[in-house]
C-alpha positions in Angstrom: 48.4 -27.6 236.3 48.6 -23.8 236.4 50.9 -22.2 235.1 51.4 -19.2 237.7 53.3 -16.2 236.6 55.7 -14.4 238.9 58.5 -12.4 240.2 59.4 -12.8 244.3 59.5 -9.0 243.9 56.2 -9.0 243.4 54.4 -8.3 247.7 50.6 -10.5 245.5 53.8 -13.7 244.0 54.7 -13.8 247.7 51.6 -13.1 249.5 50.6 -16.0 247.5 53.2 -18.4 247.4 52.5 -18.5 250.7 48.4 -18.6 250.8 49.5 -22.0 248.2 52.0 -23.5 251.2 49.6 -22.5 253.5 46.8 -24.7 251.9 48.2 -27.5 250.3 48.2 -26.5 246.9 51.0 -28.1 244.9 50.1 -28.6 241.0 51.0 -25.9 240.1 54.3 -24.1 238.0 56.1 -21.2 239.4 57.1 -19.0 235.9 59.7 -15.8 236.8 59.1 -13.7 234.7 62.0 -12.1 236.4 64.8 -14.2 236.0 65.4 -14.6 232.0 64.5 -13.3 229.0 62.7 -16.3 227.4 60.7 -15.6 230.7 59.2 -12.4 229.8 58.4 -13.0 226.1 56.6 -15.6 227.6 54.1 -13.4 229.8 54.4 -10.7 228.3 52.9 -12.3 224.9 49.9 -12.9 227.3 49.5 -9.9 228.4 50.0 -8.3 225.5 47.4 -10.0 223.8 44.9 -11.4 226.1 41.8 -10.9 227.0 42.0 -11.3 230.1 45.0 -8.9 231.0 43.2 -6.0 229.0 42.5 -4.1 232.3 45.9 -4.5 234.0 47.5 -3.0 230.9 44.8 -0.7 230.5 45.9 0.2 234.3 49.7 0.1 233.5 49.7 -2.8 236.0 51.9 -5.9 235.2 49.4 -8.5 236.2 51.2 -10.4 238.1 50.7 -13.2 239.7 49.1 -14.9 236.6 47.2 -17.7 236.1 46.7 -20.3 233.3 44.5 -22.9 233.3 45.4 -26.5 231.5 42.0 -25.3 229.0 44.3 -21.7 228.9 42.1 -19.6 229.9 43.9 -16.6 232.8 42.5 -16.0 235.5 44.1 -13.6 238.4 42.8 -14.2 241.1 44.3 -16.7 243.0 41.5 -17.0 245.3 39.3 -18.6 241.7 42.7 -21.4 241.5 42.4 -22.5 245.3 38.9 -22.9 244.7 38.4 -25.1 240.9 40.9 -27.3 243.0 38.5 -28.1 245.4 39.9 -26.4 248.4 38.3 -23.4 250.6 40.5 -20.0 250.7 
């Protein structure tokens, strides 16, 4: 199960949700970072400390959509998530 951090106000997150739906990929938990301060705090801890999100920080981007794999590694690419699930993107 992949943890998908995002927000419905983010076009990239909406596009990713549509892509996942089109591909039938459901093995993720969506964490809407704008739904509660707890969700936002959880994401910001990752964003502020993880090397995988350094470039997003340095460029002043939010860093979503963001995917945390079961092993704790992070990717910002929905295609990586699909590929790792054995689904052609």
